[in-house]
SEKOL-226527 format. One record per residue (C-alpha): residue number from 0; x negated, y negated, z. Coordinates in Angstrom, 2 decimals, padded with zeros to 5 digits, m for minus. Layout:
[NUM [X Y Z]]
...
END
This chain:
[0 [000.00 000.00 000.00]]
[1 [m001.32 m003.44 m000.99]]
[2 [m002.07 m006.10 001.62]]
[3 [m000.79 m008.87 m000.63]]
[4 [002.97 m009.26 m001.15]]
[5 [004.66 m008.37 m004.40]]
[6 [007.55 m010.07 m006.20]]
[7 [010.83 m008.46 m007.16]]
[8 [012.25 m010.57 m009.95]]
[9 [016.00 m009.98 m010.08]]
[10 [017.74 m010.48 m013.44]]
[11 [020.75 m008.37 m014.42]]
[12 [020.37 m006.14 m011.35]]
[13 [021.80 m008.22 m008.51]]
[14 [022.13 m005.44 m005.94]]
[15 [020.09 m003.47 m003.40]]
[16 [021.57 000.01 m003.97]]
[17 [020.60 002.24 m006.90]]
[18 [017.66 m000.05 m007.63]]
[19 [014.47 001.88 m008.53]]
[20 [012.46 m001.30 m009.18]]
[21 [013.18 m002.47 m005.63]]
[22 [012.05 000.84 m004.13]]
[23 [008.87 000.79 m006.22]]
[24 [008.16 m002.77 m005.14]]
[25 [008.62 m001.91 m001.48]]
[26 [006.22 001.00 m001.85]]
[27 [003.54 m001.52 m002.85]]
[28 [003.95 m003.92 000.07]]
[29 [006.11 m006.68 001.43]]
[30 [008.49 m008.11 m001.17]]
[31 [009.58 m011.59 m002.17]]
[32 [013.06 m011.34 m003.72]]
[33 [013.29 m013.93 m006.50]]
[34 [015.89 m015.06 m009.01]]
[35 [015.04 m017.58 m011.72]]
[36 [017.80 m019.67 m013.27]]
[37 [016.53 m019.61 m016.84]]
[38 [017.37 m022.72 m018.90]]
[39 [018.57 m020.32 m021.59]]
[40 [021.43 m019.27 m019.30]]
[41 [022.72 m022.83 m019.17]]
[42 [024.37 m022.14 m022.53]]
[43 [026.71 m019.67 m020.79]]
[44 [030.23 m020.88 m020.16]]
[45 [031.60 m021.99 m016.82]]
[46 [033.24 m018.65 m015.92]]
[47 [030.00 m016.69 m016.43]]
[48 [028.03 m019.27 m014.45]]
[49 [030.62 m019.02 m011.67]]
[50 [030.23 m015.24 m011.67]]
[51 [026.46 m015.58 m011.41]]
[52 [026.85 m017.97 m008.49]]
[53 [029.10 m015.49 m006.68]]
[54 [026.75 m012.57 m007.33]]
[55 [023.73 m014.53 m006.12]]
[56 [025.50 m015.66 m002.98]]
[57 [026.25 m012.00 m002.27]]
[58 [022.64 m011.02 m002.93]]
[59 [021.33 m013.82 m000.73]]
[60 [023.47 m012.51 002.13]]
[61 [022.34 m008.93 001.47]]
[62 [018.68 m010.01 001.67]]
[63 [019.30 m011.81 004.98]]
[64 [018.72 m015.15 003.29]]
[65 [015.33 m014.17 001.90]]
[66 [016.35 m014.51 m001.76]]
[67 [014.45 m017.35 m003.41]]
[68 [016.22 m019.12 m006.27]]
[69 [014.22 m021.28 m008.65]]
[70 [015.15 m023.13 m011.83]]
[71 [012.74 m023.16 m014.76]]
[72 [011.09 m021.15 m017.49]]
[73 [010.38 m017.68 m016.10]]
[74 [006.73 m017.51 m017.15]]
[75 [005.94 m020.85 m015.53]]
[76 [007.85 m020.13 m012.31]]
[77 [006.33 m016.67 m011.90]]
[78 [002.77 m017.84 m012.49]]
[79 [003.27 m020.58 m009.92]]
[80 [004.80 m018.36 m007.23]]
[81 [002.53 m015.36 m007.85]]
[82 [m000.45 m017.69 m007.64]]
[83 [000.79 m019.21 m004.38]]
[84 [001.35 m015.79 m002.82]]
[85 [m001.68 m014.10 m004.27]]
[86 [000.72 m011.48 m005.64]]
[87 [m000.78 m008.91 m007.99]]
[88 [002.50 m007.32 m009.03]]
[89 [005.88 m008.56 m010.28]]
[90 [008.50 m005.80 m010.39]]
[91 [011.58 m005.84 m012.63]]
[92 [014.30 m003.63 m014.00]]
[93 [013.62 m003.27 m017.70]]
[94 [015.58 m005.53 m020.07]]
[95 [016.20 m004.25 m023.60]]
[96 [018.07 m007.22 m025.09]]
[97 [016.41 m009.29 m027.83]]
[98 [015.91 m012.36 m025.63]]
[99 [014.89 m010.35 m022.57]]
[100 [012.37 m008.29 m024.54]]
[101 [010.64 m011.38 m025.92]]
[102 [010.82 m013.21 m022.57]]
[103 [009.22 m010.30 m020.72]]
[104 [006.40 m010.07 m023.25]]
[105 [005.69 m013.76 m022.70]]
[106 [005.83 m013.35 m018.91]]
[107 [003.54 m010.31 m018.93]]
[108 [000.94 m012.21 m020.98]]
[109 [001.10 m015.23 m018.67]]
[110 [000.76 m013.07 m015.54]]
[111 [m002.23 m011.21 m016.98]]
[112 [m004.05 m014.52 m017.16]]
[113 [m003.92 m014.75 m013.34]]
[114 [m004.62 m011.07 m012.69]]
[115 [m001.02 m010.07 m012.03]]
[116 [000.97 m007.21 m013.61]]
[117 [004.59 m007.12 m014.73]]
[118 [005.92 m003.66 m013.83]]
[119 [009.24 m002.41 m015.21]]
[120 [011.16 000.41 m013.53]]
[121 [014.67 001.62 m014.29]]
[122 [017.36 m000.22 m016.19]]
[123 [020.97 m001.30 m015.95]]
[124 [022.11 001.66 m018.07]]
[125 [022.77 005.34 m017.49]]
[126 [020.41 006.21 m020.34]]
[127 [018.14 003.33 m021.40]]
[128 [018.07 002.31 m025.06]]
[129 [015.88 004.69 m027.03]]
[130 [016.63 007.58 m024.68]]
[131 [019.25 009.28 m026.85]]
[132 [017.77 010.69 m030.06]]
[133 [018.55 013.38 m032.62]]
[134 [016.41 016.51 m032.82]]
[135 [014.29 014.82 m035.49]]
[136 [013.59 011.85 m033.21]]
[137 [015.83 009.37 m035.04]]
[138 [018.58 007.33 m033.36]]
[139 [022.30 007.89 m033.73]]
[140 [024.33 005.51 m035.90]]
[141 [027.79 006.82 m034.89]]
[142 [029.23 006.96 m031.39]]
[143 [030.74 010.47 m031.18]]
[144 [027.51 012.44 m031.79]]
[145 [025.65 009.87 m029.67]]
[146 [027.94 010.60 m026.74]]
[147 [027.46 014.34 m027.00]]
[148 [023.68 013.99 m026.83]]
[149 [023.97 011.22 m024.21]]
[150 [025.90 013.63 m021.99]]
[151 [023.20 016.25 m022.47]]
[152 [020.45 013.78 m021.58]]
[153 [022.33 012.72 m018.45]]
[154 [022.87 016.33 m017.37]]
[155 [019.16 017.13 m017.64]]
[156 [017.94 013.99 m015.87]]
[157 [017.78 013.47 m012.14]]
[158 [020.16 011.40 m010.05]]
[159 [019.96 007.64 m010.43]]
[160 [021.55 007.02 m007.04]]
[161 [019.43 005.34 m004.36]]
[162 [020.53 004.04 m001.00]]
[163 [019.77 000.45 m000.14]]
[164 [016.42 000.26 001.68]]
[165 [016.61 000.16 005.46]]
[166 [014.96 m002.90 007.04]]
[167 [013.01 m003.95 003.93]]
[168 [009.98 m006.11 004.56]]
[169 [011.11 m009.32 002.87]]
[170 [008.64 m012.16 002.45]]
[171 [009.71 m015.59 003.67]]
[172 [008.87 m018.20 001.09]]
[173 [010.25 m021.70 001.56]]
[174 [007.99 m023.69 m000.71]]
[175 [009.99 m025.12 m003.59]]
[176 [013.16 m023.16 m002.90]]
[177 [016.31 m024.56 m004.48]]
[178 [019.98 m024.40 m003.67]]
[179 [022.28 m022.91 m006.27]]
[180 [025.13 m025.29 m006.98]]
[181 [028.47 m023.77 m008.00]]
[182 [029.58 m024.70 m011.53]]
[183 [032.48 m027.06 m011.99]]
[184 [034.52 m024.33 m013.68]]
[185 [035.33 m021.52 m011.27]]
[186 [037.20 m018.25 m011.66]]
[187 [040.97 m018.28 m011.40]]
[188 [041.43 m014.51 m011.06]]
[189 [040.67 m013.31 m007.53]]
[190 [039.84 m009.85 m008.92]]
[191 [036.89 m011.48 m010.69]]
[192 [035.90 m014.26 m008.31]]
[193 [034.09 m012.30 m005.58]]
[194 [031.02 m010.53 m006.93]]
[195 [029.42 m009.52 m003.66]]
[196 [028.39 m005.86 m003.58]]
[197 [030.96 m005.12 m000.88]]
[198 [033.81 m006.67 m002.88]]
[199 [032.78 m004.87 m006.06]]
[200 [032.49 m001.53 m004.28]]
[201 [035.92 m002.09 m002.71]]
[202 [037.37 m002.79 m006.16]]
[203 [035.85 000.43 m007.49]]
[204 [037.15 002.47 m004.55]]
[205 [040.63 001.02 m004.98]]
[206 [040.61 001.75 m008.70]]
[207 [039.07 005.23 m008.40]]
[208 [041.70 006.28 m005.87]]
[209 [044.53 004.89 m007.99]]
[210 [044.66 003.82 m011.63]]
[211 [041.61 005.89 m012.62]]
[212 [043.77 009.01 m012.37]]
[213 [046.07 007.57 m015.05]]
[214 [043.39 005.70 m016.97]]
[215 [043.99 007.20 m020.40]]
[216 [047.65 006.22 m020.16]]
[217 [047.31 002.82 m018.50]]
[218 [044.15 001.27 m019.96]]
[219 [045.86 m000.12 m023.08]]
[220 [048.80 m001.75 m021.29]]
[221 [047.86 m005.39 m020.58]]
[222 [050.74 m006.05 m018.16]]
[223 [049.44 m003.32 m015.84]]
[224 [046.36 m003.52 m013.61]]
[225 [045.13 m000.27 m015.15]]
[226 [041.46 m001.00 m015.74]]
[227 [038.56 m001.28 m013.31]]
[228 [037.76 m004.94 m014.09]]
[229 [034.15 m004.10 m013.29]]
[230 [032.74 m005.28 m016.60]]
[231 [031.45 m008.46 m014.98]]
[232 [029.87 m006.58 m012.09]]
[233 [028.19 m004.24 m014.59]]
[234 [027.04 m007.17 m016.73]]
[235 [025.27 m008.75 m013.74]]
[236 [024.19 m005.43 m012.27]]
[237 [026.02 m005.91 m008.98]]
[238 [026.85 m002.21 m009.33]]
[239 [024.97 000.40 m011.35]]
[240 [027.02 002.58 m013.72]]
[241 [025.51 005.65 m012.04]]
[242 [027.54 004.81 m008.93]]
[243 [030.72 004.96 m011.04]]
[244 [029.66 008.05 m012.96]]
[245 [028.97 009.88 m009.73]]
[246 [032.64 009.61 m008.68]]
[247 [034.09 010.96 m011.92]]
[248 [035.66 014.42 m012.14]]
[249 [034.49 016.14 m015.34]]
[250 [037.68 018.25 m015.37]]
[251 [039.94 015.17 m015.61]]
[252 [040.91 013.86 m019.04]]
[253 [041.48 010.42 m017.51]]
[254 [038.01 010.38 m015.95]]
[255 [036.55 011.58 m019.26]]
[256 [038.14 008.60 m020.99]]
[257 [036.58 006.26 m018.43]]
[258 [033.23 007.98 m018.90]]
[259 [033.47 007.32 m022.63]]
[260 [033.60 003.59 m021.89]]
[261 [030.31 003.88 m019.97]]
[262 [028.88 005.75 m022.95]]
[263 [030.03 003.00 m025.34]]
[264 [028.17 000.49 m023.15]]
[265 [024.95 002.49 m023.47]]
[266 [025.54 003.06 m027.20]]
[267 [025.93 m000.61 m028.04]]
[268 [022.83 m001.46 m025.98]]
[269 [020.93 001.20 m027.93]]
[270 [022.11 m000.19 m031.27]]
[271 [021.12 m003.74 m030.34]]
[272 [017.69 m002.66 m029.06]]
[273 [016.80 m000.99 m032.35]]
[274 [018.54 m003.56 m034.54]]
[275 [018.21 m006.91 m032.72]]
[276 [019.26 m008.67 m035.92]]
[277 [022.72 m007.11 m035.50]]
[278 [023.45 m009.53 m032.66]]
[279 [024.63 m012.05 m035.25]]
[280 [024.26 m010.32 m038.64]]
[281 [026.26 m007.45 m040.14]]
[282 [024.95 m004.10 m038.96]]
[283 [026.22 m002.56 m042.20]]
[284 [024.40 m004.78 m044.66]]
[285 [026.28 m003.24 m047.58]]
[286 [029.22 m005.34 m046.44]]
[287 [027.33 m008.64 m046.53]]
[288 [029.27 m009.46 m049.67]]
[289 [032.63 m009.73 m047.89]]
[290 [034.05 m013.16 m048.65]]
[291 [034.92 m015.11 m045.50]]
[292 [036.41 m018.58 m045.26]]
[293 [034.28 m021.32 m043.68]]
[294 [035.71 m024.58 m045.03]]
[295 [037.57 m027.30 m043.14]]
[296 [040.86 m025.40 m043.42]]
[297 [039.15 m022.35 m041.94]]
[298 [037.99 m024.46 m038.99]]
[299 [041.52 m025.66 m038.44]]
[300 [042.77 m022.07 m038.43]]
[301 [040.07 m021.17 m035.92]]
[302 [041.18 m023.98 m033.62]]
[303 [044.79 m022.74 m033.75]]
[304 [043.58 m019.22 m032.87]]
[305 [041.38 m020.51 m030.03]]
[306 [044.25 m022.52 m028.52]]
[307 [046.64 m019.56 m028.59]]
[308 [049.11 m021.18 m030.99]]
[309 [049.14 m018.69 m033.89]]
[310 [052.82 m017.78 m033.51]]
[311 [051.91 m014.15 m032.80]]
[312 [052.66 m013.71 m029.08]]
[313 [050.22 m010.89 m028.26]]
[314 [047.38 m012.86 m029.88]]
[315 [048.29 m016.11 m028.17]]
[316 [048.77 m014.47 m024.77]]
[317 [045.26 m013.04 m024.98]]
[318 [043.67 m016.33 m025.95]]
[319 [045.47 m018.14 m023.14]]
[320 [044.50 m015.48 m020.62]]
[321 [040.89 m015.98 m021.69]]
[322 [041.12 m019.75 m021.34]]
[323 [042.74 m019.53 m017.90]]
[324 [040.72 m016.72 m016.32]]
[325 [037.54 m016.10 m018.32]]
[326 [038.72 m012.55 m018.98]]
[327 [040.93 m010.76 m021.48]]
[328 [042.38 m007.26 m021.47]]
[329 [040.34 m004.96 m023.74]]
[330 [043.23 m003.83 m025.96]]
[331 [044.11 m007.48 m026.51]]
[332 [040.48 m008.29 m027.33]]
[333 [040.70 m005.85 m030.23]]
[334 [043.99 m007.36 m031.40]]
[335 [042.83 m010.98 m031.35]]
[336 [039.55 m010.01 m033.03]]
[337 [041.32 m008.15 m035.82]]
[338 [043.62 m011.13 m036.32]]
[339 [040.71 m013.56 m036.66]]
[340 [038.75 m011.54 m039.20]]
[341 [041.50 m009.78 m041.14]]
[342 [044.51 m012.11 m040.97]]
[343 [042.60 m015.40 m041.03]]
[344 [039.53 m014.11 m042.94]]
[345 [037.10 m015.98 m040.70]]
[346 [033.54 m014.89 m039.81]]
[347 [033.40 m012.45 m036.90]]
[348 [030.46 m014.48 m035.60]]
[349 [032.80 m017.39 m034.84]]
[350 [034.95 m015.22 m032.63]]
[351 [031.97 m013.51 m030.99]]
[352 [030.46 m016.85 m030.05]]
[353 [033.79 m018.10 m028.66]]
[354 [034.02 m015.01 m026.50]]
[355 [030.42 m015.34 m025.30]]
[356 [031.09 m018.96 m024.39]]
[357 [034.26 m018.17 m022.43]]
[358 [034.09 m014.61 m021.12]]
[359 [033.03 m014.03 m017.54]]
[360 [031.67 m010.62 m018.59]]
[361 [030.01 m011.83 m021.79]]
[362 [027.44 m009.21 m022.78]]
[363 [025.70 m009.64 m026.12]]
[364 [025.51 m005.95 m027.05]]
[365 [029.05 m004.97 m026.08]]
[366 [030.70 m008.20 m027.18]]
[367 [029.10 m008.66 m030.58]]
[368 [029.19 m005.01 m031.58]]
[369 [032.80 m004.87 m030.45]]
[370 [033.45 m007.73 m032.83]]
[371 [031.62 m005.88 m035.60]]
[372 [033.83 m002.85 m034.90]]
[373 [036.87 m005.07 m035.43]]
[374 [035.37 m006.67 m038.52]]
[375 [034.45 m003.34 m040.10]]
[376 [030.76 m004.23 m040.37]]
[377 [029.45 m002.21 m037.42]]
[378 [028.90 001.38 m036.32]]
[379 [032.24 002.90 m037.29]]
[380 [032.06 005.38 m040.17]]
[381 [034.98 004.00 m042.22]]
[382 [036.51 001.01 m040.46]]
[383 [037.19 m001.49 m043.22]]
[384 [040.81 m000.40 m043.74]]
[385 [041.72 m000.74 m040.03]]
[386 [043.90 m003.85 m039.76]]
[387 [045.90 m004.27 m036.57]]
[388 [049.47 m005.45 m037.05]]
[389 [049.78 m007.96 m034.18]]
[390 [053.56 m007.65 m034.00]]
[391 [053.49 m003.84 m033.90]]
[392 [050.66 m003.93 m031.36]]
[393 [052.68 m006.22 m029.11]]
[394 [055.75 m004.01 m029.41]]
[395 [053.74 m000.88 m028.63]]
[396 [051.57 m002.03 m025.74]]
[397 [053.79 m004.72 m024.20]]
[398 [057.29 m003.47 m025.05]]
[399 [059.01 m005.44 m022.29]]
[400 [057.08 m008.60 m023.21]]
[401 [055.91 m009.00 m019.61]]
[402 [052.29 m009.79 m020.52]]
[403 [053.23 m012.09 m023.38]]
[404 [055.78 m014.09 m021.40]]
[405 [053.35 m014.40 m018.48]]
[406 [050.90 m016.37 m020.60]]
[407 [053.39 m018.06 m022.97]]
[408 [056.10 m019.66 m020.83]]
[409 [057.62 m021.41 m023.86]]
[410 [057.92 m018.14 m025.80]]
[411 [061.75 m018.08 m025.75]]
[412 [062.09 m021.77 m026.63]]
[413 [061.89 m023.73 m029.86]]
[414 [058.54 m025.13 m028.68]]
[415 [056.73 m021.92 m029.66]]
[416 [055.35 m022.08 m033.21]]
[417 [056.35 m019.85 m036.08]]
[418 [053.74 m017.30 m037.28]]
[419 [050.91 m019.16 m038.98]]
[420 [050.46 m016.45 m041.66]]
[421 [052.36 m013.58 m043.26]]
[422 [050.59 m010.55 m041.84]]
[423 [051.61 m008.25 m044.67]]
[424 [050.13 m010.56 m047.30]]
[425 [046.96 m011.22 m045.31]]
[426 [046.44 m007.51 m044.78]]
[427 [046.50 m007.01 m048.55]]
[428 [044.05 m009.88 m048.99]]
[429 [041.70 m008.46 m046.34]]
[430 [041.67 m005.05 m048.02]]
[431 [041.11 m006.68 m051.41]]
[432 [038.06 m008.53 m050.07]]
[433 [036.66 m005.40 m048.44]]
[434 [037.18 m003.27 m051.55]]
[435 [035.47 m005.92 m053.67]]
[436 [032.48 m005.99 m051.33]]
[437 [032.25 m002.18 m051.19]]
[438 [032.34 m001.86 m054.98]]
[439 [029.39 m004.16 m055.56]]
END
């Protein structure tokens, strides 16, 4: 064990349980827990900043107030603090996103200059990107075979569960510490507002003892509290997916459906890690020729969609739920995304950016590849002909209209607008554009 302290740099792993990087850091010596508010995160919307504030407040309490929060460029902050402490090691959970990968390379180079190492251990995934490969060593391009191999990899690997360390030797470091100010825009939904580990674990326990046992039946009904609402906690790493996976019953079809959502999360992270360009460019480059509208009229249509005034109640309810709470039900996310790209013929990137700006659980891999799934440019084998009928979707998943009327109080009055497009005609136009692009 080293005599000099080490630094644990928290990022998307704001917890003390199931944290291999923390345990490795503690095995090296006393630990300074550090979070750096990266200027790059300032682009995140108010709801996501509010979620970060809540998660950090919970982590500060869990570390008995030892957590140091600093604002600045990570490389500069770490060089300064490591130099002040004489630290020879900075421990992190590995980050596989495009920005995180480049940032960590820059940090590692800067730390080497002062004789300090950046050490990565573990990740925020069940199987880290690159860990699920075919027999020939190549990655999977389609989800279903990926999940089968993913399950095999998980079965052959050891447990990822780790108890929180008992009486960790935290370093007290007051020099230059900063208070974290809550953003002006908070979270309106109390199921999202508290991101302390205790609150998140309580939410999981409540869900796993209740709606999880009907998950396959309830998850698509937006008027019902039938999902875990843990996407934000997973995004910030307040809970590790291994903790959820451990409580699933492999014999239950409902639990299997929930497990598939965890697999999708790992799959999209894997796709983004090997194709970082797919964050904002078509994964299927053969469909780059799809004609999308980007003129002034297109911008006006986008504004109508964003305000929830399209005249299609299920679409508008989703957009208003997003604006009010920073969250949207997953089934409705698919519906509003399909409407943007296939009824309005707008670029999926516009919708993906809007979501990233407004979602409390905004995750680049899951969000943008979900949008590519809706747009037909992503990992699906033959998705271009999938066009959601927003009226039929509303009738199927919200038959009583409870969800739609909750978010559109004027729905039954003459103040609600007529449909902005004819879905049948726009569906034909969308298919025409896709067929044209495919035939080139």
